C-alpha positions as CSV (number, residue, x, y, z in Angstrom):
1,X,-29.8,-7.2,10.4
2,X,-28.1,-4.1,11.8
3,X,-26.3,-3.8,15.1
4,X,-26.5,-0.5,16.9
5,X,-23.3,0.6,18.6
6,X,-23.9,1.4,22.2
7,X,-22.0,4.3,23.6
8,X,-19.4,3.2,26.2
9,X,-18.0,5.2,28.9
10,X,-14.3,5.0,29.5
11,X,-11.5,7.0,31.0
12,X,-7.9,7.3,30.2
13,X,-5.7,5.0,32.3
14,X,-2.0,5.6,33.1
15,X,0.2,6.0,30.1
16,X,1.9,2.6,30.8
17,X,-1.3,0.6,31.2
18,X,-2.2,-2.3,28.9
19,X,-4.8,-2.5,27.4
20,X,-5.1,1.3,27.0
21,X,-8.5,1.4,28.7
22,X,-10.5,-1.0,30.9
23,X,-12.7,-3.3,28.9
24,X,-15.7,-5.2,30.3
25,X,-15.3,-9.0,29.7
26,X,-18.8,-9.2,28.3
27,X,-18.6,-6.1,26.1
28,X,-15.4,-5.7,24.2
29,X,-15.6,-2.8,21.6
30,X,-15.5,-3.9,18.0
31,X,-13.6,-1.9,15.5
32,X,-13.5,-2.5,11.7
33,X,-10.6,-1.6,9.4
34,X,-11.5,-1.0,5.8
35,X,-8.1,-0.8,4.1
36,X,-5.5,-2.5,2.0
37,X,-3.2,-5.4,2.9
38,X,0.5,-4.8,3.2
39,X,2.4,-8.0,2.5
40,X,5.4,-6.7,4.4
41,X,3.3,-6.4,7.6
42,X,4.2,-2.9,8.4
43,X,1.2,-0.9,7.3
44,X,-2.4,-1.4,6.1
45,X,-4.7,-3.8,7.8
46,X,-1.7,-5.6,9.4
47,X,-0.8,-2.4,11.3
48,X,-4.4,-1.7,12.1
49,X,-5.0,-5.1,13.7
50,X,-1.9,-4.7,15.8
51,X,-3.1,-1.2,16.9
52,X,-6.5,-2.5,17.8
53,X,-5.0,-5.3,19.9
54,X,-2.7,-2.7,21.6
55,X,-5.8,-0.7,22.5
56,X,-7.8,-3.6,23.9
57,X,-10.5,-3.8,21.2
58,X,-11.7,-6.5,18.9
59,X,-10.3,-5.8,15.4
60,X,-12.0,-6.9,12.1
61,X,-11.1,-6.2,8.5
62,X,-12.7,-5.5,5.1
63,X,-9.8,-5.6,2.6
64,X,-10.0,-3.1,-0.2
65,X,-6.8,-4.1,-2.1
66,X,-4.0,-6.6,-2.0
67,X,-0.6,-5.0,-2.3
68,X,2.8,-6.6,-2.9
69,X,5.1,-4.5,-0.9
70,X,8.0,-4.5,1.5
71,X,9.9,-1.8,3.4
72,X,11.5,-0.5,0.1
73,X,8.7,-0.5,-2.5
74,X,5.2,-1.3,-3.6
75,X,5.6,-3.6,-6.6
76,X,1.9,-4.4,-7.3
77,X,-1.6,-3.3,-6.3
78,X,-4.7,-5.4,-7.0
79,X,-8.0,-3.7,-6.0
80,X,-10.7,-6.2,-4.8
81,X,-14.1,-6.2,-6.5
82,X,-16.4,-3.6,-5.0
83,X,-19.1,-6.1,-4.2
84,X,-16.7,-8.1,-2.1
85,X,-15.8,-5.1,-0.1
86,X,-19.4,-4.5,0.7
87,X,-20.0,-8.2,1.5
88,X,-17.1,-8.2,4.0
89,X,-18.6,-5.4,5.9
90,X,-22.1,-7.0,5.8
91,X,-20.7,-10.2,7.2
92,X,-19.2,-8.6,10.3
93,X,-22.1,-6.2,10.8
94,X,-24.7,-8.9,10.7
95,X,-23.0,-11.1,13.3
96,X,-20.5,-9.2,15.3
97,X,-21.4,-5.5,15.1
98,X,-19.2,-2.4,14.6
99,X,-18.6,0.4,17.1
100,X,-16.1,2.3,15.0
101,X,-14.5,2.1,11.6
102,X,-11.1,3.1,10.4
103,X,-10.8,3.7,6.6
104,X,-7.4,3.6,5.0
105,X,-6.2,2.8,1.5
106,X,-9.0,3.0,-1.1
107,X,-7.2,3.4,-4.4
108,X,-10.0,3.9,-6.9
109,X,-13.3,5.6,-7.4
110,X,-15.1,2.3,-7.6
111,X,-13.7,1.3,-4.2
112,X,-14.7,4.6,-2.6
113,X,-18.2,4.2,-3.9
114,X,-18.3,0.6,-2.5
115,X,-17.2,1.9,0.9
116,X,-19.9,4.5,0.9
117,X,-22.4,1.7,0.3
118,X,-20.9,-0.4,3.0
119,X,-21.1,2.5,5.6
120,X,-24.9,2.5,5.0
121,X,-24.8,-1.0,6.7
122,X,-23.3,0.4,9.9
123,X,-24.9,3.8,10.3
124,X,-24.2,4.0,14.1
125,X,-20.4,3.3,13.8
126,X,-18.1,6.3,14.2
127,X,-15.8,6.7,11.2
128,X,-12.2,7.6,11.2
129,X,-10.9,8.4,7.7
130,X,-7.2,8.2,7.0
131,X,-6.9,9.6,3.5
132,X,-4.0,7.4,2.3
133,X,-2.6,8.8,-0.9
134,X,1.1,7.9,-1.0
135,X,3.0,5.0,0.6
136,X,6.0,5.5,2.9
137,X,8.1,4.2,-0.1
138,X,6.7,6.9,-2.3
139,X,4.3,4.8,-4.4
140,X,0.9,6.4,-5.1
141,X,-2.0,4.5,-3.5
142,X,-4.9,6.7,-4.5
143,X,-5.7,7.4,-8.2
144,X,-5.6,11.1,-8.9
145,X,-9.1,11.0,-10.4
146,X,-10.4,9.5,-7.1
147,X,-9.5,12.5,-4.9
148,X,-12.8,14.3,-5.7
149,X,-14.8,11.1,-4.9
150,X,-13.0,10.8,-1.6
151,X,-13.6,14.4,-0.8
152,X,-17.3,14.3,-1.6
153,X,-18.4,10.8,-0.7
154,X,-16.5,9.9,2.4
155,X,-15.0,12.9,4.1
156,X,-18.4,14.4,5.1
157,X,-19.3,11.1,6.8
158,X,-16.3,11.0,9.1
159,X,-16.2,11.6,12.8
160,X,-12.5,12.4,12.4
161,X,-10.3,12.8,9.3
162,X,-6.6,12.3,9.9
163,X,-4.5,13.6,7.0
164,X,-0.8,14.4,7.2
165,X,0.1,17.8,5.7
166,X,0.5,16.7,2.1
167,X,-2.8,14.8,2.3
168,X,-4.6,17.8,3.8
169,X,-3.4,19.9,1.0
170,X,-4.7,17.4,-1.5
171,X,-8.1,17.4,0.2
172,X,-8.3,21.1,0.6
173,X,-7.2,21.7,-3.0
174,X,-7.0,25.2,-4.5
175,X,-4.0,27.4,-4.9
176,X,-4.0,28.6,-1.4
177,X,-3.6,25.1,0.1
178,X,0.0,24.9,-1.1
179,X,1.1,27.6,1.3
180,X,-1.4,26.9,4.1
181,X,-0.2,26.0,7.5
182,X,-1.6,23.1,9.6
183,X,-4.2,25.3,11.3
184,X,-5.5,26.7,8.0
185,X,-5.5,23.2,6.5
186,X,-7.4,21.8,9.4
187,X,-10.1,24.5,8.9
188,X,-10.2,23.9,5.2
189,X,-10.6,20.1,5.5
190,X,-13.3,20.7,8.2
191,X,-15.3,22.8,5.8
192,X,-15.7,19.6,3.7
193,X,-18.0,18.3,6.3
194,X,-16.3,15.9,8.9
195,X,-17.1,16.4,12.5
196,X,-13.4,16.8,13.4
197,X,-10.0,16.9,11.7
198,X,-6.5,16.0,13.0
199,X,-3.7,17.2,10.7
200,X,-0.9,15.0,11.9
201,X,2.6,16.4,12.4
202,X,4.8,13.8,10.9
203,X,5.7,16.0,7.9
204,X,6.3,19.2,10.0
205,X,9.5,20.4,11.7
206,X,7.9,19.8,15.0
207,X,5.8,16.6,15.7
208,X,2.7,18.6,16.6
209,X,-0.8,17.5,15.5
210,X,-3.5,20.1,15.0
211,X,-7.1,19.2,16.1
212,X,-10.1,21.2,14.9
213,X,-13.8,20.3,15.4
214,X,-15.4,23.6,14.4
215,X,-15.1,25.0,17.9
216,X,-11.9,23.7,19.5
217,X,-8.5,24.4,17.8
218,X,-5.9,22.4,19.8
219,X,-2.3,21.5,19.3
220,X,-1.3,18.0,20.4
221,X,2.4,17.9,21.1
222,X,4.5,14.8,21.0
223,X,8.1,13.6,20.8
224,X,9.8,13.4,17.4
225,X,12.0,10.3,17.2
226,X,14.3,11.0,14.3
227,X,16.0,7.6,14.9
228,X,12.7,5.7,15.0
229,X,11.1,3.6,12.4
230,X,7.9,5.1,10.9
231,X,6.5,2.7,8.4
232,X,2.8,2.3,9.4
233,X,2.7,5.2,11.8
234,X,-0.2,6.8,10.0
235,X,-2.2,3.6,10.0
236,X,-1.4,3.0,13.7
237,X,-2.5,6.6,14.6
238,X,-5.8,6.4,12.8
239,X,-6.6,2.9,14.1
240,X,-5.7,3.8,17.7
241,X,-8.0,6.9,17.3
242,X,-10.9,4.7,16.1
243,X,-10.3,2.3,18.9
244,X,-10.5,5.0,21.5
245,X,-13.7,6.4,20.0
246,X,-15.1,2.9,20.4
247,X,-13.9,2.8,24.0
248,X,-16.0,5.9,24.7
249,X,-13.5,8.9,24.5
250,X,-14.5,12.1,22.8
251,X,-12.6,12.9,19.6
252,X,-10.0,15.2,21.2
253,X,-9.1,12.8,23.9
254,X,-9.0,9.9,21.4
255,X,-6.7,12.0,19.3
256,X,-4.4,12.6,22.2
257,X,-4.3,8.9,23.1
258,X,-3.6,8.0,19.4
259,X,-0.8,10.5,19.2
260,X,0.9,8.9,22.2
261,X,0.5,5.4,20.9
262,X,1.8,6.2,17.4
263,X,4.7,8.2,18.8
264,X,5.8,5.3,21.0
265,X,5.4,2.9,18.2
266,X,7.8,5.0,16.1
267,X,10.3,5.2,19.0
268,X,10.2,1.4,19.3
269,X,10.2,0.8,15.6
270,X,12.0,-2.2,14.1
271,X,15.1,-1.0,12.2
272,X,16.2,-4.6,11.7
273,X,13.2,-5.5,9.6
274,X,13.9,-4.9,5.9
275,X,16.3,-2.6,4.0
276,X,14.0,0.4,3.9
277,X,11.9,2.3,6.4
278,X,11.4,-0.1,9.2
279,X,7.9,-0.8,10.6
280,X,6.6,0.7,13.8
281,X,6.3,-1.6,16.8
282,X,3.1,-0.8,18.7
283,X,3.9,-3.4,21.3
284,X,7.6,-2.5,21.9
285,X,7.1,-0.3,24.9
286,X,4.4,-2.5,26.4
287,X,6.4,-5.7,26.1
288,X,9.5,-3.9,27.6
289,X,11.8,-5.6,25.1
290,X,15.4,-4.3,24.9
291,X,16.6,-3.2,21.5
292,X,20.2,-3.7,20.5
């Protein structure tokens, strides 16, 4: 049984509103994260579920891998069987339905192929692909031989792809990619087939995202919080973007909303958690908690 996502109409609410957009009590949008689990709670599906809650949508998960990690290091990665990944998606699709999907850590070719099969179960869901390659701690989370599979099997199916600059270079490949700027990278990734690309600005001197959908080339400016805590910021950004697509925004407006939410989460990040890069706090600004 397949559930068809109905398009919802929503508008941006004031920046300090919570949830981010109004939600009808009898029709809460449903967003699925297909990603890895972070035992430290800062990134992966843990960050995704927090971002979904922040945006006022119902979050669900299909776990691709179990990682043993904290704010300092990833000490172990255990990919889940491909058939279990597909079955997790089938379970939520058959009963609950899926308006949008965020795809994060995949790790292996087998997982990428399984996710491709799983997407066939939810053909109406909009897909946001965060091409996770390296963890905040520096650990590699995508096998080098899996990049081609990611590029050919999943990137063309995405409504939005959200690479940072190094990930965009990995996707674009070729000698020219090493020297390409964010605009050139956005165009190069777009040529792989997604409807839109957001090259995020976390690895640039200025915290400016670049959006390109084949027609519109837009910069999305934001504050850079050098004293913030950024672990999980990419997961938060892509999940917030998927949530806003499910809420009815077009990709550019969804990208703008996601930029604001991720930036605020870095600003309110939890330096007191762990000895390494602290996790973002997507609820910090909303809860109005004072930080020491």
